[in-house]
TORLUMVEX-310015 format. One line per field, with one value per residue: x, y, z of N, C-alpha, C in turn; residue number from 1. Coordinates in Angstrom, 2 decimals. Atoms other than C-alpha are relative to their C-alpha. Layout:
BEGIN
n_c1 = [X	...]
n_c2 = [Y	...]
n_c3 = [Z	...]
ca_c1 = [X	...]
ca_c2 = [Y	...]
ca_c3 = [Z	...]
c_c1 = [X	...]
c_c2 = [Y	...]
c_c3 = [Z	...]
pos = [NUM	...]
***
This chain:
BEGIN
n_c1 = [-1.68	-0.48	-0.38	1.04	0.60	0.26	-0.01	-0.20	0.09	0.06	0.49	0.29	0.89	1.08	0.39	0.67	1.03	0.77	0.73	0.96	1.27	0.55	0.47	1.24	-0.20	1.03	-0.63	-0.41	-0.92	-0.50	-0.95	-1.35	-0.54	-1.01	-0.54	-1.59	0.61	1.18	0.30	-0.94	0.53	1.35	0.83	1.01	1.09	1.38	0.93	1.15	-0.38	-0.32	-1.25	-1.15	-1.38	-0.88	-0.75	-0.88	-0.97	-1.41	-1.00	0.64	-0.41	0.15	-0.58	-1.35	-0.52	0.78	-0.57	0.93	-0.19	1.06	1.01	0.91	1.15	0.86	0.92	0.20	1.61	-0.24	0.02	-1.14	-0.86	0.34	-0.94	-1.40	0.04	-0.63	-1.85	-0.38	0.26	-1.23	-1.52	-0.73	0.16	0.83	-0.12	0.70	-0.90	0.75	-0.31	0.87	1.19	0.89	-0.06	-0.16	-0.94	0.33	-1.05	0.08	-1.44	0.23	-1.23	0.35	-0.30	-1.16	-0.99	-0.64	1.17	0.77	0.55	0.91	0.88	1.76	0.17	1.04	0.29	0.99	1.46	0.03	1.37	0.46	-0.71	-1.46]
n_c2 = [0.43	0.97	-0.86	-0.28	1.12	0.31	2.04	1.18	1.40	0.98	1.29	1.21	-0.24	0.95	-0.06	-1.07	-0.11	0.66	-1.11	-1.15	0.74	0.24	-1.02	0.19	-0.88	-0.63	-1.12	-1.39	-0.86	1.01	-0.60	0.88	-0.35	0.44	-0.84	0.98	1.14	0.82	1.01	-0.43	-0.07	0.50	-0.28	0.25	-0.47	0.37	0.00	0.95	1.30	-0.52	-0.27	0.88	-0.40	0.74	-0.38	0.52	-0.29	-0.61	1.19	0.70	0.16	-1.02	-1.53	-0.28	-1.00	-1.19	-1.51	-1.01	-0.92	-0.19	0.64	-1.00	0.37	-0.56	0.61	-0.48	0.12	1.17	-0.18	-0.43	0.77	1.10	0.18	0.54	1.12	0.25	0.56	0.54	1.29	0.69	-0.42	1.20	-1.13	-1.79	-0.54	-0.67	-0.83	-1.30	-1.25	-0.40	-0.57	0.83	0.16	1.42	0.72	1.03	0.19	1.11	0.55	1.09	0.64	0.40	1.23	0.29	0.09	-1.83	-0.14	-1.00	-0.08	-0.37	-1.24	-0.34	-1.10	-0.16	-1.13	0.53	-1.20	-1.19	-0.54	-1.31	-0.62	-0.07]
n_c3 = [-0.24	-0.73	-1.35	-0.66	-0.40	-1.30	-0.09	1.59	-0.28	1.14	-0.41	0.96	0.91	0.36	-1.05	-0.10	0.68	-0.81	-1.03	0.80	0.92	-1.51	-0.57	0.82	1.17	0.43	-1.07	0.86	-0.66	-0.33	-1.02	-0.21	-0.93	-0.13	-1.46	0.03	-1.03	0.33	1.14	1.13	1.41	-0.01	1.40	-0.53	0.98	-0.53	0.68	0.13	-0.45	-1.17	-0.62	0.52	-0.08	0.01	-0.74	0.38	-0.85	0.31	0.33	0.51	1.00	1.20	-0.33	0.42	-1.27	-1.10	-0.38	-0.23	-0.74	-0.64	0.43	0.76	0.28	0.82	0.69	1.29	0.47	0.48	1.51	0.31	-0.56	0.78	1.21	-0.58	-0.21	1.21	0.07	-1.12	0.79	0.55	-0.61	-1.08	-1.45	0.13	-1.16	-0.67	-0.38	-0.69	-0.43	-1.24	0.10	0.16	1.59	0.16	1.46	0.52	0.74	-0.25	0.49	0.69	0.78	1.17	0.61	0.05	-1.53	-0.81	-1.21	0.15	-1.21	0.19	-1.46	-0.31	-0.76	-0.38	-1.36	-1.15	-0.01	-1.18	-0.80	-0.07	-1.13	0.37]
ca_c1 = [-95.95	-94.43	-93.45	-97.32	-98.20	-99.20	-100.02	-98.95	-99.69	-98.64	-100.57	-101.27	-103.54	-105.43	-106.25	-107.36	-109.49	-111.24	-112.00	-113.68	-115.72	-117.12	-117.95	-121.71	-121.78	-125.22	-123.24	-122.90	-119.82	-116.49	-114.73	-110.96	-109.36	-105.60	-103.84	-100.39	-102.37	-105.18	-107.36	-104.66	-106.17	-110.05	-112.56	-115.87	-119.39	-123.23	-125.85	-128.83	-127.09	-126.11	-122.95	-119.54	-116.12	-113.03	-110.11	-106.61	-103.92	-100.31	-98.80	-101.15	-99.68	-101.33	-99.48	-96.22	-95.50	-97.07	-96.14	-98.65	-97.89	-101.21	-104.58	-106.86	-110.11	-111.91	-114.90	-115.25	-118.21	-118.42	-119.25	-115.79	-113.73	-115.45	-113.54	-110.39	-111.14	-110.31	-106.62	-106.85	-107.94	-104.82	-102.11	-99.94	-99.64	-101.54	-100.36	-102.48	-101.41	-103.46	-102.67	-103.70	-106.53	-107.95	-106.89	-106.53	-103.96	-104.59	-101.13	-101.23	-98.02	-99.01	-96.70	-97.26	-97.12	-93.77	-92.61	-92.42	-93.74	-96.07	-97.72	-101.33	-102.48	-106.12	-106.64	-109.95	-111.10	-112.97	-116.58	-116.37	-119.32	-121.05	-119.56	-116.18]
ca_c2 = [-7.17	-9.50	-7.54	-7.07	-10.76	-11.49	-15.43	-18.05	-21.52	-24.08	-27.02	-30.20	-29.24	-32.65	-32.55	-29.03	-29.78	-32.45	-30.15	-27.67	-30.36	-30.93	-27.66	-26.63	-24.93	-23.32	-20.72	-17.17	-16.63	-18.81	-17.78	-18.34	-17.96	-18.11	-17.65	-18.86	-20.48	-23.10	-23.58	-22.68	-22.86	-23.01	-22.87	-22.33	-22.07	-21.67	-22.35	-24.70	-27.64	-25.93	-24.81	-26.61	-26.04	-27.40	-27.31	-27.89	-28.20	-26.68	-30.18	-31.60	-33.79	-31.56	-28.46	-27.84	-24.89	-22.46	-19.03	-16.90	-13.80	-12.89	-14.09	-12.56	-13.64	-13.07	-13.78	-13.94	-14.36	-18.19	-17.33	-15.51	-18.05	-20.84	-20.00	-20.90	-24.15	-24.92	-24.54	-25.95	-29.26	-29.69	-28.05	-30.21	-27.22	-24.10	-21.44	-19.38	-15.90	-13.06	-9.41	-7.60	-6.25	-9.51	-9.72	-13.34	-14.97	-18.13	-19.24	-22.50	-24.60	-26.56	-28.91	-28.98	-31.90	-31.09	-31.09	-27.08	-25.89	-22.95	-20.97	-19.22	-16.58	-15.79	-12.64	-12.04	-9.20	-9.87	-8.78	-5.78	-5.40	-2.15	-1.73	-1.91]
ca_c3 = [-23.69	-21.77	-18.67	-18.09	-17.61	-14.03	-14.64	-17.08	-16.95	-19.49	-19.99	-22.06	-24.86	-24.99	-21.19	-21.15	-24.02	-22.45	-19.42	-21.88	-23.46	-19.67	-19.23	-19.79	-23.01	-22.46	-19.85	-20.74	-18.95	-18.50	-15.04	-14.83	-11.51	-11.21	-8.00	-6.50	-3.59	-3.60	-5.71	-7.92	-11.38	-11.22	-14.34	-13.54	-15.47	-14.83	-16.70	-17.88	-16.64	-13.31	-11.51	-13.15	-11.54	-12.29	-10.14	-11.37	-8.98	-9.67	-9.34	-11.42	-14.40	-17.30	-15.80	-17.51	-15.59	-13.19	-12.70	-10.87	-9.07	-7.66	-7.75	-10.26	-11.02	-14.20	-16.48	-20.18	-22.45	-23.64	-27.23	-27.25	-25.92	-28.06	-31.16	-29.42	-29.11	-33.02	-32.68	-29.24	-30.98	-33.04	-30.70	-28.16	-25.55	-24.60	-22.63	-20.66	-19.75	-17.61	-17.06	-14.03	-15.72	-16.57	-20.66	-21.43	-24.08	-25.38	-27.16	-28.59	-29.74	-32.86	-35.18	-38.68	-41.23	-41.76	-38.16	-37.60	-34.53	-35.38	-32.53	-32.64	-29.97	-29.05	-27.12	-24.94	-22.72	-19.83	-18.95	-16.84	-14.23	-13.74	-10.48	-11.62]
c_c1 = [0.16	-0.03	-1.43	-0.95	0.14	-0.06	0.00	-0.24	-0.08	-0.20	-0.09	-0.86	-1.59	-0.74	-1.00	-1.05	-1.14	-0.81	-1.17	-1.23	-1.09	-0.69	-1.80	-0.14	-1.42	0.27	0.07	1.61	1.16	0.87	1.40	0.59	1.42	0.61	0.93	-0.45	-1.37	-1.04	0.90	-0.17	-1.46	-0.72	-1.13	-1.14	-1.48	-0.68	-1.24	-0.06	0.11	1.30	1.46	1.16	1.05	1.13	1.55	1.59	1.60	0.91	-0.66	0.85	-0.13	0.78	1.50	1.09	-0.95	0.64	-0.95	0.60	-0.72	-0.94	-0.83	-0.97	-0.79	-0.92	-0.14	-1.36	0.37	0.05	1.12	1.31	-0.09	0.52	1.31	0.28	0.42	1.44	0.28	-0.07	1.37	1.54	0.25	0.16	-0.77	0.84	-0.85	0.36	-1.20	1.20	-0.49	-1.29	-0.85	0.11	0.58	0.47	-0.06	1.38	-0.05	1.18	-0.80	0.76	-0.75	0.02	1.40	1.10	0.42	-0.76	-0.36	-1.17	-1.21	-0.26	-1.36	-0.09	-1.48	-0.15	-0.93	-1.30	0.20	-1.57	0.02	0.38	1.19	0.66]
c_c2 = [-1.13	-0.03	0.22	-1.53	-0.11	-1.79	-0.61	-1.22	-0.88	-1.22	-0.82	0.30	-1.15	0.20	1.26	0.22	-0.62	0.71	1.36	-0.57	-0.34	0.78	0.49	1.27	1.27	1.09	1.09	0.47	-1.12	0.94	-0.61	1.06	-0.54	0.50	-1.26	-0.46	-0.52	0.64	-0.30	0.50	-0.63	0.59	-0.10	0.80	-0.03	0.11	-0.92	-1.09	0.21	0.47	-1.00	0.87	-1.16	0.52	-0.58	0.25	0.41	-1.33	-0.91	-0.61	0.62	1.26	-0.61	0.65	0.91	0.93	1.31	0.91	0.52	-0.55	1.14	-1.21	0.61	-0.55	0.55	-0.70	-1.36	0.03	0.86	-0.62	-1.67	0.16	-0.79	-1.31	-1.03	-0.19	-0.39	-1.69	-0.60	0.53	-1.13	0.61	0.99	0.50	0.97	1.02	0.87	1.17	0.03	0.66	-1.18	-0.60	-1.12	0.07	-0.95	-0.31	-1.30	-0.44	-1.15	-0.43	-0.44	-1.22	-0.08	0.37	1.59	0.03	1.45	0.61	1.08	0.42	0.33	0.91	-0.02	0.66	-0.40	0.75	0.30	0.18	1.16	0.59	0.28	1.46]
c_c3 = [1.53	1.49	0.70	0.41	1.70	0.18	-0.86	0.67	-1.59	0.15	-0.95	-0.91	0.31	1.51	0.02	-1.02	0.29	1.28	-0.73	-0.53	1.16	0.44	-0.55	-0.90	-0.05	1.04	-0.86	0.37	0.58	1.35	-0.02	1.47	0.07	0.99	0.51	1.11	-0.43	-0.02	-1.39	-1.57	0.27	-1.13	0.52	-0.90	0.39	-1.10	-0.33	1.09	1.84	-0.10	-0.48	0.76	0.28	0.70	-0.47	0.76	-0.90	-0.51	-0.85	-1.65	-1.49	0.25	-0.26	0.81	0.43	0.27	0.02	1.30	1.11	-0.54	-0.77	-0.64	-0.95	-0.97	-1.51	-0.86	-0.55	-1.40	-0.70	0.37	-0.82	-1.44	0.09	0.01	-1.49	0.20	1.66	-0.08	-0.41	0.85	1.12	1.10	-0.08	1.40	0.21	0.89	0.45	0.02	1.32	-0.39	-0.49	-1.71	0.38	-1.51	0.14	-0.85	-0.29	-0.74	-1.13	-1.06	-1.47	-0.93	-0.22	1.20	0.81	1.27	-0.63	1.44	-0.53	1.17	-0.16	0.98	0.56	1.00	0.90	0.18	1.17	0.58	0.27	1.08	0.09	-0.35]
pos = [1	2	3	4	5	6	7	8	9	10	11	12	13	14	15	16	17	18	19	20	21	22	23	24	25	26	27	28	29	30	31	32	33	34	35	36	37	38	39	40	41	42	43	44	45	46	47	48	49	50	51	52	53	54	55	56	57	58	59	60	61	62	63	64	65	66	67	68	69	70	71	72	73	74	75	76	77	78	79	80	81	82	83	84	85	86	87	88	89	90	91	92	93	94	95	96	97	98	99	100	101	102	103	104	105	106	107	108	109	110	111	112	113	114	115	116	117	118	119	120	121	122	123	124	125	126	127	128	129	130	131	132]
***
């Protein structure tokens, strides 16, 4: 439900796709940090090629909307995020939402050949550590 959304960011899809293409695809997990304070939006991976961190400022040109109420850091299996790259490739915008438990929703805005807009939503549950 919309009421459980803690953080929401809307980005231009092309720029977000470029960021994901630069991440180490040998990584087991992708970590997302969304925060009302710096670094605002951070994507991290650790794999064979080493560690990679991408920081996206809330004032970046690729950010259309930034609504973060609290800092939430969650890890997701890379192989669960990977299928979302197909709709990302054909979308014009992506909405990234998380709730307080770390449930990730990626919503892609896609324009059809007849110029109608359609939306594809992709949900991903976070990796839960044993100590949690």
